[in-house]
PDB file of N, H, CA, C and O in Angstrom:
ATOM      1  N   UNK A   1    -103.967 191.872  64.997  1.00  0.00           N
ATOM      2  CA  UNK A   1    -103.271 191.526  63.786  1.00  0.00           C
ATOM      3  C   UNK A   1    -101.869 191.203  64.019  1.00  0.00           C
ATOM      4  O   UNK A   1    -101.325 190.317  63.359  1.00  0.00           O
ATOM      5  N   UNK A   2    -101.235 191.878  64.934  1.00  0.00           N
ATOM      6  H   UNK A   2    -101.677 192.598  65.469  1.00  0.00           H
ATOM      7  CA  UNK A   2     -99.712 191.631  65.294  1.00  0.00           C
ATOM      8  C   UNK A   2     -99.487 190.274  65.877  1.00  0.00           C
ATOM      9  O   UNK A   2     -98.447 189.647  65.676  1.00  0.00           O
ATOM     10  N   UNK A   3    -100.501 189.818  66.621  1.00  0.00           N
ATOM     11  H   UNK A   3    -101.346 190.327  66.785  1.00  0.00           H
ATOM     12  CA  UNK A   3    -100.415 188.441  67.237  1.00  0.00           C
ATOM     13  C   UNK A   3    -100.577 187.317  66.262  1.00  0.00           C
ATOM     14  O   UNK A   3    -100.083 186.210  66.476  1.00  0.00           O
ATOM     15  N   UNK A   4    -101.242 187.591  65.232  1.00  0.00           N
ATOM     16  H   UNK A   4    -101.643 188.490  65.058  1.00  0.00           H
ATOM     17  CA  UNK A   4    -101.510 186.495  64.202  1.00  0.00           C
ATOM     18  C   UNK A   4    -100.475 186.417  63.221  1.00  0.00           C
ATOM     19  O   UNK A   4    -100.399 185.411  62.515  1.00  0.00           O
ATOM     20  N   UNK A   5     -99.577 187.469  63.082  1.00  0.00           N
ATOM     21  H   UNK A   5     -99.639 188.285  63.656  1.00  0.00           H
ATOM     22  CA  UNK A   5     -98.540 187.462  62.074  1.00  0.00           C
ATOM     23  C   UNK A   5     -97.514 186.285  62.303  1.00  0.00           C
ATOM     24  O   UNK A   5     -97.194 185.614  61.322  1.00  0.00           O
ATOM     25  N   UNK A   6     -96.995 186.003  63.507  1.00  0.00           N
ATOM     26  H   UNK A   6     -97.255 186.548  64.304  1.00  0.00           H
ATOM     27  CA  UNK A   6     -96.003 184.999  63.739  1.00  0.00           C
ATOM     28  C   UNK A   6     -96.687 183.680  63.438  1.00  0.00           C
ATOM     29  O   UNK A   6     -96.030 182.786  62.905  1.00  0.00           O
ATOM     30  N   UNK A   7     -97.969 183.497  63.746  1.00  0.00           N
ATOM     31  H   UNK A   7     -98.503 184.223  64.179  1.00  0.00           H
ATOM     32  CA  UNK A   7     -98.645 182.197  63.514  1.00  0.00           C
ATOM     33  C   UNK A   7     -98.760 181.935  61.958  1.00  0.00           C
ATOM     34  O   UNK A   7     -98.528 180.827  61.474  1.00  0.00           O
ATOM     35  N   UNK A   8     -99.107 182.952  61.266  1.00  0.00           N
ATOM     36  H   UNK A   8     -99.296 183.852  61.659  1.00  0.00           H
ATOM     37  CA  UNK A   8     -99.173 182.852  59.822  1.00  0.00           C
ATOM     38  C   UNK A   8     -97.773 182.576  59.222  1.00  0.00           C
ATOM     39  O   UNK A   8     -97.660 181.776  58.293  1.00  0.00           O
ATOM     40  N   UNK A   9     -96.786 183.177  59.700  1.00  0.00           N
ATOM     41  H   UNK A   9     -96.878 183.827  60.454  1.00  0.00           H
ATOM     42  CA  UNK A   9     -95.383 183.130  59.150  1.00  0.00           C
ATOM     43  C   UNK A   9     -94.887 181.667  59.435  1.00  0.00           C
ATOM     44  O   UNK A   9     -94.281 181.072  58.544  1.00  0.00           O
ATOM     45  N   UNK A  10     -95.112 181.096  60.591  1.00  0.00           N
ATOM     46  H   UNK A  10     -95.605 181.580  61.315  1.00  0.00           H
ATOM     47  CA  UNK A  10     -94.637 179.810  61.044  1.00  0.00           C
ATOM     48  C   UNK A  10     -95.468 178.733  60.134  1.00  0.00           C
ATOM     49  O   UNK A  10     -94.900 177.738  59.684  1.00  0.00           O
ATOM     50  N   UNK A  11     -96.761 178.982  59.909  1.00  0.00           N
ATOM     51  H   UNK A  11     -97.223 179.790  60.274  1.00  0.00           H
ATOM     52  CA  UNK A  11     -97.502 178.037  59.175  1.00  0.00           C
ATOM     53  C   UNK A  11     -97.049 178.044  57.711  1.00  0.00           C
ATOM     54  O   UNK A  11     -96.931 176.981  57.102  1.00  0.00           O
ATOM     55  N   UNK A  12     -96.796 179.218  57.141  1.00  0.00           N
ATOM     56  H   UNK A  12     -96.893 180.082  57.635  1.00  0.00           H
ATOM     57  CA  UNK A  12     -96.377 179.244  55.770  1.00  0.00           C
ATOM     58  C   UNK A  12     -95.000 178.678  55.521  1.00  0.00           C
ATOM     59  O   UNK A  12     -94.706 178.036  54.513  1.00  0.00           O
ATOM     60  N   UNK A  13     -94.128 178.980  56.574  1.00  0.00           N
ATOM     61  H   UNK A  13     -94.366 179.502  57.393  1.00  0.00           H
ATOM     62  CA  UNK A  13     -92.718 178.276  56.557  1.00  0.00           C
ATOM     63  C   UNK A  13     -92.923 176.864  56.584  1.00  0.00           C
ATOM     64  O   UNK A  13     -92.324 176.172  55.761  1.00  0.00           O
ATOM     65  N   UNK A  14     -93.690 176.344  57.420  1.00  0.00           N
ATOM     66  H   UNK A  14     -94.177 176.906  58.088  1.00  0.00           H
ATOM     67  CA  UNK A  14     -93.968 174.852  57.464  1.00  0.00           C
ATOM     68  C   UNK A  14     -94.476 174.306  56.169  1.00  0.00           C
ATOM     69  O   UNK A  14     -94.045 173.231  55.751  1.00  0.00           O
ATOM     70  N   UNK A  15     -95.344 174.973  55.535  1.00  0.00           N
ATOM     71  H   UNK A  15     -95.694 175.846  55.875  1.00  0.00           H
ATOM     72  CA  UNK A  15     -96.001 174.544  54.290  1.00  0.00           C
ATOM     73  C   UNK A  15     -94.893 174.574  53.156  1.00  0.00           C
ATOM     74  O   UNK A  15     -94.906 173.746  52.246  1.00  0.00           O
ATOM     75  N   UNK A  16     -93.929 175.573  53.257  1.00  0.00           N
ATOM     76  H   UNK A  16     -93.919 176.246  53.997  1.00  0.00           H
ATOM     77  CA  UNK A  16     -92.965 175.665  52.233  1.00  0.00           C
ATOM     78  C   UNK A  16     -91.852 174.607  52.387  1.00  0.00           C
ATOM     79  O   UNK A  16     -91.186 174.245  51.417  1.00  0.00           O
ATOM     80  N   UNK A  17     -91.669 174.122  53.631  1.00  0.00           N
ATOM     81  H   UNK A  17     -92.210 174.416  54.419  1.00  0.00           H
ATOM     82  CA  UNK A  17     -90.581 173.109  53.854  1.00  0.00           C
ATOM     83  C   UNK A  17     -91.221 171.677  53.770  1.00  0.00           C
ATOM     84  O   UNK A  17     -90.461 170.716  53.656  1.00  0.00           O
ATOM     85  N   UNK A  18     -92.447 171.503  53.815  1.00  0.00           N
ATOM     86  H   UNK A  18     -93.064 172.284  53.907  1.00  0.00           H
ATOM     87  CA  UNK A  18     -93.152 170.198  53.723  1.00  0.00           C
ATOM     88  C   UNK A  18     -92.731 169.347  52.518  1.00  0.00           C
ATOM     89  O   UNK A  18     -92.352 168.191  52.711  1.00  0.00           O
ATOM     90  N   UNK A  19     -92.780 169.853  51.318  1.00  0.00           N
ATOM     91  H   UNK A  19     -93.088 170.792  51.162  1.00  0.00           H
ATOM     92  CA  UNK A  19     -92.387 169.006  50.156  1.00  0.00           C
ATOM     93  C   UNK A  19     -90.975 168.528  50.147  1.00  0.00           C
ATOM     94  O   UNK A  19     -90.651 167.538  49.491  1.00  0.00           O
ATOM     95  N   UNK A  20     -90.112 169.226  50.878  1.00  0.00           N
ATOM     96  H   UNK A  20     -90.375 170.030  51.412  1.00  0.00           H
ATOM     97  CA  UNK A  20     -88.662 168.736  50.845  1.00  0.00           C
ATOM     98  C   UNK A  20     -88.434 167.599  51.835  1.00  0.00           C
ATOM     99  O   UNK A  20     -87.386 166.957  51.755  1.00  0.00           O
ATOM    100  N   UNK A  21     -89.300 167.322  52.716  1.00  0.00           N
ATOM    101  H   UNK A  21     -90.151 167.843  52.781  1.00  0.00           H
ATOM    102  CA  UNK A  21     -89.196 166.337  53.693  1.00  0.00           C
ATOM    103  C   UNK A  21     -89.514 164.889  52.973  1.00  0.00           C
ATOM    104  O   UNK A  21     -90.561 164.781  52.336  1.00  0.00           O
ATOM    105  N   UNK A  22     -88.716 163.917  53.064  1.00  0.00           N
ATOM    106  H   UNK A  22     -87.865 164.005  53.581  1.00  0.00           H
ATOM    107  CA  UNK A  22     -88.896 162.685  52.425  1.00  0.00           C
ATOM    108  C   UNK A  22     -89.157 161.593  53.499  1.00  0.00           C
ATOM    109  O   UNK A  22     -88.605 161.652  54.597  1.00  0.00           O
ATOM    110  N   UNK A  23     -89.939 160.679  53.185  1.00  0.00           N
ATOM    111  H   UNK A  23     -90.387 160.630  52.292  1.00  0.00           H
ATOM    112  CA  UNK A  23     -90.280 159.596  54.114  1.00  0.00           C
ATOM    113  C   UNK A  23     -89.301 158.421  53.996  1.00  0.00           C
ATOM    114  O   UNK A  23     -89.160 157.608  54.909  1.00  0.00           O
ATOM    115  N   UNK A  24     -88.608 158.358  52.800  1.00  0.00           N
ATOM    116  H   UNK A  24     -88.723 159.018  52.058  1.00  0.00           H
ATOM    117  CA  UNK A  24     -87.720 157.141  52.606  1.00  0.00           C
ATOM    118  C   UNK A  24     -86.287 157.653  52.480  1.00  0.00           C
ATOM    119  O   UNK A  24     -86.099 158.797  52.066  1.00  0.00           O
ATOM    120  N   UNK A  25     -85.258 156.855  52.821  1.00  0.00           N
ATOM    121  H   UNK A  25     -85.410 155.925  53.157  1.00  0.00           H
ATOM    122  CA  UNK A  25     -83.917 157.223  52.604  1.00  0.00           C
ATOM    123  C   UNK A  25     -83.542 157.114  51.128  1.00  0.00           C
ATOM    124  O   UNK A  25     -83.953 156.226  50.380  1.00  0.00           O
ATOM    125  N   UNK A  26     -82.738 158.082  50.794  1.00  0.00           N
ATOM    126  H   UNK A  26     -82.404 158.803  51.401  1.00  0.00           H
ATOM    127  CA  UNK A  26     -82.322 158.104  49.279  1.00  0.00           C
ATOM    128  C   UNK A  26     -81.367 156.908  49.060  1.00  0.00           C
ATOM    129  O   UNK A  26     -80.512 156.573  49.879  1.00  0.00           O
ATOM    130  N   UNK A  27     -81.585 156.320  47.922  1.00  0.00           N
ATOM    131  H   UNK A  27     -82.279 156.592  47.256  1.00  0.00           H
ATOM    132  CA  UNK A  27     -80.852 155.130  47.598  1.00  0.00           C
ATOM    133  C   UNK A  27     -81.254 153.836  48.204  1.00  0.00           C
ATOM    134  O   UNK A  27     -80.818 152.786  47.732  1.00  0.00           O
ATOM    135  N   UNK A  28     -82.030 153.848  49.183  1.00  0.00           N
ATOM    136  H   UNK A  28     -82.384 154.701  49.567  1.00  0.00           H
ATOM    137  CA  UNK A  28     -82.415 152.600  49.865  1.00  0.00           C
ATOM    138  C   UNK A  28     -83.901 152.216  49.474  1.00  0.00           C
ATOM    139  O   UNK A  28     -84.244 151.034  49.465  1.00  0.00           O
ATOM    140  N   UNK A  29     -84.727 153.180  49.168  1.00  0.00           N
ATOM    141  H   UNK A  29     -84.448 154.141  49.175  1.00  0.00           H
ATOM    142  CA  UNK A  29     -86.165 152.831  48.882  1.00  0.00           C
ATOM    143  C   UNK A  29     -86.940 152.516  49.976  1.00  0.00           C
ATOM    144  O   UNK A  29     -86.400 152.372  51.073  1.00  0.00           O
ATOM    145  N   UNK A  30     -88.278 152.372  49.816  1.00  0.00           N
ATOM    146  H   UNK A  30     -88.717 152.489  48.924  1.00  0.00           H
ATOM    147  CA  UNK A  30     -89.150 152.074  50.978  1.00  0.00           C
ATOM    148  C   UNK A  30     -89.472 150.647  51.038  1.00  0.00           C
ATOM    149  O   UNK A  30     -89.364 149.932  50.042  1.00  0.00           O
ATOM    150  N   UNK A  31     -89.866 150.210  52.180  1.00  0.00           N
ATOM    151  H   UNK A  31     -89.953 150.791  52.989  1.00  0.00           H
ATOM    152  CA  UNK A  31     -90.196 148.802  52.343  1.00  0.00           C
ATOM    153  C   UNK A  31     -91.534 148.496  51.686  1.00  0.00           C
ATOM    154  O   UNK A  31     -91.814 147.354  51.322  1.00  0.00           O
ATOM    155  N   UNK A  32     -92.313 149.476  51.548  1.00  0.00           N
ATOM    156  H   UNK A  32     -92.086 150.404  51.844  1.00  0.00           H
ATOM    157  CA  UNK A  32     -93.599 149.256  50.817  1.00  0.00           C
ATOM    158  C   UNK A  32     -93.400 149.064  49.378  1.00  0.00           C
ATOM    159  O   UNK A  32     -94.205 148.368  48.759  1.00  0.00           O
ATOM    160  N   UNK A  33     -92.349 149.646  48.751  1.00  0.00           N
ATOM    161  H   UNK A  33     -91.695 150.212  49.254  1.00  0.00           H
ATOM    162  CA  UNK A  33     -92.058 149.459  47.321  1.00  0.00           C
ATOM    163  C   UNK A  33     -91.738 148.023  47.086  1.00  0.00           C
ATOM    164  O   UNK A  33     -92.259 147.464  46.122  1.00  0.00           O
ATOM    165  N   UNK A  34     -90.934 147.374  47.871  1.00  0.00           N
ATOM    166  H   UNK A  34     -90.510 147.829  48.654  1.00  0.00           H
ATOM    167  CA  UNK A  34     -90.650 145.999  47.659  1.00  0.00           C
ATOM    168  C   UNK A  34     -91.835 145.045  47.960  1.00  0.00           C
ATOM    169  O   UNK A  34     -91.957 143.979  47.357  1.00  0.00           O
ATOM    170  N   UNK A  35     -92.683 145.453  48.890  1.00  0.00           N
ATOM    171  H   UNK A  35     -92.584 146.319  49.381  1.00  0.00           H
ATOM    172  CA  UNK A  35     -93.766 144.592  49.252  1.00  0.00           C
ATOM    173  C   UNK A  35     -94.796 144.561  48.305  1.00  0.00           C
ATOM    174  O   UNK A  35     -95.400 143.501  48.143  1.00  0.00           O
ATOM    175  N   UNK A  36     -95.119 145.636  47.600  1.00  0.00           N
ATOM    176  H   UNK A  36     -94.628 146.497  47.732  1.00  0.00           H
ATOM    177  CA  UNK A  36     -96.203 145.728  46.647  1.00  0.00           C
ATOM    178  C   UNK A  36     -95.759 145.761  45.185  1.00  0.00           C
ATOM    179  O   UNK A  36     -96.575 145.876  44.270  1.00  0.00           O
ATOM    180  N   UNK A  37     -94.390 145.652  44.986  1.00  0.00           N
ATOM    181  H   UNK A  37     -93.727 145.559  45.729  1.00  0.00           H
ATOM    182  CA  UNK A  37     -93.886 145.669  43.639  1.00  0.00           C
ATOM    183  C   UNK A  37     -94.112 144.370  42.998  1.00  0.00           C
ATOM    184  O   UNK A  37     -94.572 143.422  43.634  1.00  0.00           O
ATOM    185  N   UNK A  38     -93.769 144.293  41.628  1.00  0.00           N
ATOM    186  H   UNK A  38     -93.395 145.063  41.111  1.00  0.00           H
ATOM    187  CA  UNK A  38     -93.990 143.074  40.904  1.00  0.00           C
ATOM    188  C   UNK A  38     -92.911 142.033  41.421  1.00  0.00           C
ATOM    189  O   UNK A  38     -91.823 142.455  41.815  1.00  0.00           O
ATOM    190  N   UNK A  39     -93.174 140.800  41.424  1.00  0.00           N
ATOM    191  H   UNK A  39     -94.057 140.458  41.104  1.00  0.00           H
ATOM    192  CA  UNK A  39     -92.190 139.812  41.771  1.00  0.00           C
ATOM    193  C   UNK A  39     -91.075 139.650  40.821  1.00  0.00           C
ATOM    194  O   UNK A  39     -91.282 139.733  39.610  1.00  0.00           O
ATOM    195  N   UNK A  40     -89.866 139.415  41.323  1.00  0.00           N
ATOM    196  H   UNK A  40     -89.698 139.347  42.306  1.00  0.00           H
ATOM    197  CA  UNK A  40     -88.644 139.318  40.520  1.00  0.00           C
ATOM    198  C   UNK A  40     -87.962 137.969  40.850  1.00  0.00           C
ATOM    199  O   UNK A  40     -88.101 137.455  41.960  1.00  0.00           O
ATOM    200  N   UNK A  41     -87.244 137.420  39.896  1.00  0.00           N
ATOM    201  H   UNK A  41     -87.132 137.838  38.994  1.00  0.00           H
ATOM    202  CA  UNK A  41     -86.684 136.089  40.032  1.00  0.00           C
ATOM    203  C   UNK A  41     -85.195 136.359  40.750  1.00  0.00           C
ATOM    204  O   UNK A  41     -84.856 137.479  41.130  1.00  0.00           O
ATOM    205  N   UNK A  42     -84.472 135.328  40.861  1.00  0.00           N
ATOM    206  H   UNK A  42     -84.748 134.417  40.552  1.00  0.00           H
ATOM    207  CA  UNK A  42     -83.172 135.368  41.521  1.00  0.00           C
ATOM    208  C   UNK A  42     -82.168 136.300  40.821  1.00  0.00           C
ATOM    209  O   UNK A  42     -81.231 136.788  41.453  1.00  0.00           O
ATOM    210  N   UNK A  43     -82.352 136.526  39.611  1.00  0.00           N
ATOM    211  H   UNK A  43     -83.113 136.130  39.097  1.00  0.00           H
ATOM    212  CA  UNK A  43     -81.481 137.473  38.808  1.00  0.00           C
ATOM    213  C   UNK A  43     -81.963 138.905  38.905  1.00  0.00           C
ATOM    214  O   UNK A  43     -81.309 139.820  38.404  1.00  0.00           O
ATOM    215  N   UNK A  44     -82.994 139.086  39.486  1.00  0.00           N
ATOM    216  H   UNK A  44     -83.525 138.342  39.893  1.00  0.00           H
ATOM    217  CA  UNK A  44     -83.591 140.533  39.586  1.00  0.00           C
ATOM    218  C   UNK A  44     -84.489 140.926  38.453  1.00  0.00           C
ATOM    219  O   UNK A  44     -84.942 142.070  38.422  1.00  0.00           O
ATOM    220  N   UNK A  45     -84.790 140.019  37.482  1.00  0.00           N
ATOM    221  H   UNK A  45     -84.422 139.089  37.507  1.00  0.00           H
ATOM    222  CA  UNK A  45     -85.582 140.249  36.376  1.00  0.00           C
ATOM    223  C   UNK A  45     -87.092 140.051  36.828  1.00  0.00           C
ATOM    224  O   UNK A  45     -87.367 139.388  37.828  1.00  0.00           O
ATOM    225  N   UNK A  46     -88.033 140.651  36.054  1.00  0.00           N
ATOM    226  H   UNK A  46     -87.809 141.190  35.242  1.00  0.00           H
ATOM    227  CA  UNK A  46     -89.462 140.405  36.329  1.00  0.00           C
ATOM    228  C   UNK A  46     -89.827 138.991  36.121  1.00  0.00           C
ATOM    229  O   UNK A  46     -89.362 138.366  35.168  1.00  0.00           O
ATOM    230  N   UNK A  47     -90.615 138.472  36.946  1.00  0.00           N
ATOM    231  H   UNK A  47     -90.993 138.980  37.720  1.00  0.00           H
ATOM    232  CA  UNK A  47     -91.127 137.099  36.829  1.00  0.00           C
ATOM    233  C   UNK A  47     -92.130 137.019  35.670  1.00  0.00           C
ATOM    234  O   UNK A  47     -92.921 137.913  35.369  1.00  0.00           O
ATOM    235  N   UNK A  48     -91.991 135.795  35.039  1.00  0.00           N
ATOM    236  H   UNK A  48     -91.348 135.069  35.284  1.00  0.00           H
ATOM    237  CA  UNK A  48     -92.859 135.511  33.899  1.00  0.00           C
ATOM    238  C   UNK A  48     -94.075 134.620  34.307  1.00  0.00           C
ATOM    239  O   UNK A  48     -94.860 134.175  33.470  1.00  0.00           O
ATOM    240  N   UNK A  49     -94.168 134.413  35.515  1.00  0.00           N
ATOM    241  H   UNK A  49     -93.530 134.775  36.195  1.00  0.00           H
ATOM    242  CA  UNK A  49     -95.218 133.411  35.982  1.00  0.00           C
ATOM    243  C   UNK A  49     -96.601 134.068  35.934  1.00  0.00           C
ATOM    244  O   UNK A  49     -96.717 135.279  36.125  1.00  0.00           O
ATOM    245  N   UNK A  50     -97.585 133.327  35.695  1.00  0.00           N
ATOM    246  H   UNK A  50     -97.491 132.343  35.539  1.00  0.00           H
ATOM    247  CA  UNK A  50     -98.984 133.766  35.666  1.00  0.00           C
ATOM    248  C   UNK A  50     -99.726 133.040  36.769  1.00  0.00           C
ATOM    249  O   UNK A  50     -99.518 131.846  36.988  1.00  0.00           O
ATOM    250  N   UNK A  51    -100.545 133.722  37.423  1.00  0.00           N
ATOM    251  H   UNK A  51    -100.714 134.691  37.245  1.00  0.00           H
ATOM    252  CA  UNK A  51    -101.367 133.135  38.459  1.00  0.00           C
ATOM    253  C   UNK A  51    -102.561 132.484  37.841  1.00  0.00           C
ATOM    254  O   UNK A  51    -102.957 132.840  36.731  1.00  0.00           O
ATOM    255  N   UNK A  52    -103.204 131.446  38.596  1.00  0.00           N
ATOM    256  H   UNK A  52    -102.882 131.157  39.498  1.00  0.00           H
ATOM    257  CA  UNK A  52    -104.385 130.860  38.174  1.00  0.00           C
ATOM    258  C   UNK A  52    -105.589 131.541  38.915  1.00  0.00           C
ATOM    259  O   UNK A  52    -105.602 131.709  40.134  1.00  0.00           O
ATOM    260  N   UNK A  53    -106.531 131.892  38.124  1.00  0.00           N
ATOM    261  H   UNK A  53    -106.521 131.755  37.134  1.00  0.00           H
ATOM    262  CA  UNK A  53    -107.735 132.572  38.662  1.00  0.00           C
ATOM    263  C   UNK A  53    -108.947 131.839  38.108  1.00  0.00           C
ATOM    264  O   UNK A  53    -109.158 131.863  36.896  1.00  0.00           O
ATOM    265  N   UNK A  54    -109.703 131.228  38.890  1.00  0.00           N
ATOM    266  H   UNK A  54    -109.532 131.208  39.875  1.00  0.00           H
ATOM    267  CA  UNK A  54    -110.909 130.647  38.459  1.00  0.00           C
ATOM    268  C   UNK A  54    -112.223 131.209  39.056  1.00  0.00           C
ATOM    269  O   UNK A  54    -112.459 131.241  40.264  1.00  0.00           O
ATOM    270  N   UNK A  55    -113.002 131.621  38.141  1.00  0.00           N
ATOM    271  H   UNK A  55    -112.811 131.595  37.160  1.00  0.00           H
ATOM    272  CA  UNK A  55    -114.281 132.312  38.574  1.00  0.00           C
ATOM    273  C   UNK A  55    -115.216 131.242  39.221  1.00  0.00           C
ATOM    274  O   UNK A  55    -115.919 131.503  40.197  1.00  0.00           O
ATOM    275  N   UNK A  56    -115.179 130.117  38.662  1.00  0.00           N
ATOM    276  H   UNK A  56    -114.607 129.905  37.869  1.00  0.00           H
ATOM    277  CA  UNK A  56    -116.122 129.020  39.202  1.00  0.00           C
ATOM    278  C   UNK A  56    -115.289 127.900  39.748  1.00  0.00           C
ATOM    279  O   UNK A  56    -114.156 127.679  39.320  1.00  0.00           O
ATOM    280  N   UNK A  57    -115.841 127.211  40.672  1.00  0.00           N
ATOM    281  H   UNK A  57    -116.761 127.390  41.020  1.00  0.00           H
ATOM    282  CA  UNK A  57    -115.115 126.011  41.225  1.00  0.00           C
ATOM    283  C   UNK A  57    -115.064 124.814  40.177  1.00  0.00           C
ATOM    284  O   UNK A  57    -115.748 124.849  39.154  1.00  0.00           O
ATOM    285  N   UNK A  58    -114.270 123.816  40.464  1.00  0.00           N
ATOM    286  H   UNK A  58    -113.714 123.787  41.295  1.00  0.00           H
ATOM    287  CA  UNK A  58    -114.199 122.682  39.503  1.00  0.00           C
ATOM    288  C   UNK A  58    -115.486 122.041  39.403  1.00  0.00           C
ATOM    289  O   UNK A  58    -115.870 121.624  38.311  1.00  0.00           O
ATOM    290  N   UNK A  59    -116.230 121.918  40.508  1.00  0.00           N
ATOM    291  H   UNK A  59    -115.918 122.257  41.395  1.00  0.00           H
ATOM    292  CA  UNK A  59    -117.568 121.214  40.415  1.00  0.00           C
ATOM    293  C   UNK A  59    -118.534 121.988  39.546  1.00  0.00           C
ATOM    294  O   UNK A  59    -119.319 121.385  38.815  1.00  0.00           O
ATOM    295  N   UNK A  60    -118.498 123.353  39.608  1.00  0.00           N
ATOM    296  H   UNK A  60    -117.860 123.843  40.202  1.00  0.00           H
ATOM    297  CA  UNK A  60    -119.429 124.109  38.783  1.00  0.00           C
ATOM    298  C   UNK A  60    -118.867 124.071  37.343  1.00  0.00           C
ATOM    299  O   UNK A  60    -119.694 124.093  36.432  1.00  0.00           O
ATOM    300  N   UNK A  61    -117.643 124.022  37.059  1.00  0.00           N
ATOM    301  H   UNK A  61    -116.971 124.004  37.800  1.00  0.00           H
ATOM    302  CA  UNK A  61    -117.083 124.053  35.715  1.00  0.00           C
ATOM    303  C   UNK A  61    -117.579 122.702  35.088  1.00  0.00           C
ATOM    304  O   UNK A  61    -117.984 122.721  33.926  1.00  0.00           O
ATOM    305  N   UNK A  62    -117.569 121.604  35.756  1.00  0.00           N
ATOM    306  H   UNK A  62    -117.240 121.588  36.701  1.00  0.00           H
ATOM    307  CA  UNK A  62    -117.984 120.327  35.176  1.00  0.00           C
ATOM    308  C   UNK A  62    -119.496 120.297  34.810  1.00  0.00           C
ATOM    309  O   UNK A  62    -119.917 119.770  33.781  1.00  0.00           O
ATOM    310  N   UNK A  63    -120.301 120.928  35.771  1.00  0.00           N
ATOM    311  H   UNK A  63    -119.959 121.356  36.607  1.00  0.00           H
ATOM    312  CA  UNK A  63    -121.707 121.114  35.456  1.00  0.00           C
ATOM    313  C   UNK A  63    -121.944 121.871  34.239  1.00  0.00           C
ATOM    314  O   UNK A  63    -122.789 121.472  33.437  1.00  0.00           O
ATOM    315  N   UNK A  64    -121.215 123.018  34.015  1.00  0.00           N
ATOM    316  H   UNK A  64    -120.529 123.342  34.667  1.00  0.00           H
ATOM    317  CA  UNK A  64    -121.408 123.776  32.822  1.00  0.00           C
ATOM    318  C   UNK A  64    -121.002 123.094  31.583  1.00  0.00           C
ATOM    319  O   UNK A  64    -121.603 123.330  30.535  1.00  0.00           O
ATOM    320  N   UNK A  65    -120.011 122.255  31.637  1.00  0.00           N
ATOM    321  H   UNK A  65    -119.523 122.063  32.489  1.00  0.00           H
ATOM    322  CA  UNK A  65    -119.538 121.511  30.478  1.00  0.00           C
ATOM    323  C   UNK A  65    -120.645 120.526  30.091  1.00  0.00           C
ATOM    324  O   UNK A  65    -120.954 120.386  28.908  1.00  0.00           O
ATOM    325  N   UNK A  66    -121.242 119.847  31.069  1.00  0.00           N
ATOM    326  H   UNK A  66    -120.990 119.961  32.030  1.00  0.00           H
ATOM    327  CA  UNK A  66    -122.327 118.786  30.788  1.00  0.00           C
ATOM    328  C   UNK A  66    -123.513 119.481  30.140  1.00  0.00           C
ATOM    329  O   UNK A  66    -123.996 118.975  29.127  1.00  0.00           O
ATOM    330  N   UNK A  67    -124.000 120.557  30.626  1.00  0.00           N
ATOM    331  H   UNK A  67    -123.608 120.968  31.449  1.00  0.00           H
ATOM    332  CA  UNK A  67    -125.316 121.071  30.247  1.00  0.00           C
ATOM    333  C   UNK A  67    -125.162 122.256  29.375  1.00  0.00           C
ATOM    334  O   UNK A  67    -126.157 122.840  28.946  1.00  0.00           O
TER     335      UNK A  67
END
């Protein structure tokens, strides 16, 4: 039991300190935040552009309109 006490103590200390460790620098943000964030324009405002998403190709759309 005496041999396991230091191991348990170190493990519990590690678990207690783990939440305080940060992966990103304060004030700078993470690179992933910018990569996966919403697109912004040159003024830093959110973009109002909408993407085009087509379920069917143009050829299939023409066929559906005919029939």
